[in-house]
N, C-alpha and C positions, 0 to 999 in steps of 0.2 A: 798481446805482449804485455807484460805487468811490471810496473817498477815502482818502490816504494821510496820515500823521502820524506826523512820526518815524519814518520806514521802515517802519511797522507798515501790515497791511491790513486795514480793516475793510468788508467786502462784504455785503450784502443785496440779493437779485436774487430777485426772484417769475417764475416762468414761468407761462404759460397751463394753466390746469387742474393746477397741482403747486403743493404747499406750500412758504413759504417757505425758502431756504437762507440760513443765518445763518453767516458766516464770521468767526472771531475769532483773534486771536492768544493764544498758549497764556496770558500775563497779562493779558489781556481776560478770557479764561475763567475763570482762577482768583479774579480779583475779582467775578465774578459767575457764580460757578458753579450756585447753585440756579437762578437766572433761565435761564440755559442749558438744565440737565435739565428744569426745568418748559415750557420751548419742544419740547425735543425730545417728553418728554411729549404733549404738544398737537399732535403730527405734523411739527412745522418741522424740517428737516437743516439741524444743527448740525455746522460743519466744524471744526477748528482747524487752524492755520496757525502754521508756524515759518519768518520771512521771507516768500517766496512762495511755498514747499514746505507744500501739506496733507498733515498728519502724522496727522490722528486726526481721530475723527467722536463724537459723542456720542448715541447711538441708544436707544431705550425696552427693555428686558428685559422680557418677559411670564414669566410663570411656567412657561408654555409652553416657553420657550426655556432655561430652568434644567436644568441636569445633574442637580438634585436637586427632587423636588417637594416635599419639607418647608420650610415656612416659617419664620424665626426672627423671632421679634417683637423689637420694639425693645427691651423689658424685659430679652429673653433674650438679645440681642446686647450689651446693656450689662452683664450679669453676666457673659457670656464674657471682654469685654475686662478685667473687674474679676480674673475667675478668672487669666486668662494673667499679670495684671502680678504676683499676689500669687505663683503657679508659678515666674515667672522670677525674683522677690525671693529667694524659700526656695530656689532653685535644685532644686526639685522639680516636673517635667515630667509631665502626664498625656496620655495620646492618646485617639483614637477609630478603629476600624476603619471606619466608615463615617460618611457625613452623619447617617442617621437615628439612630445612636447620640450623637451630637454633639449630636442637636437634642435627644434623649430627655431627654440628660443636663442639658442647659442649660434644660427647661423645668421643670424641680423648683425 
């Protein structure tokens, strides 16, 4: 099914034996990002379009796909962002030589 709204394309198709393909404009994807991510995690293909051109896809990443096998918790990620903001404000920046070193430092 294809519908046209104010020049934007929103299309959902279901093929035999294949999960749904959801196509949305960049604006629609921004408004419903959590929903689009959840659909991708459930196995649906989410394709973003600009005009009539497909420009990106939202696909689930699994830990095995990650270049670093280290996991950063939400709390550690929050500490990272706060630390970076404080460093930026003070003008003193620190760095890490590896993702493992960064994860260790942020886990403290």
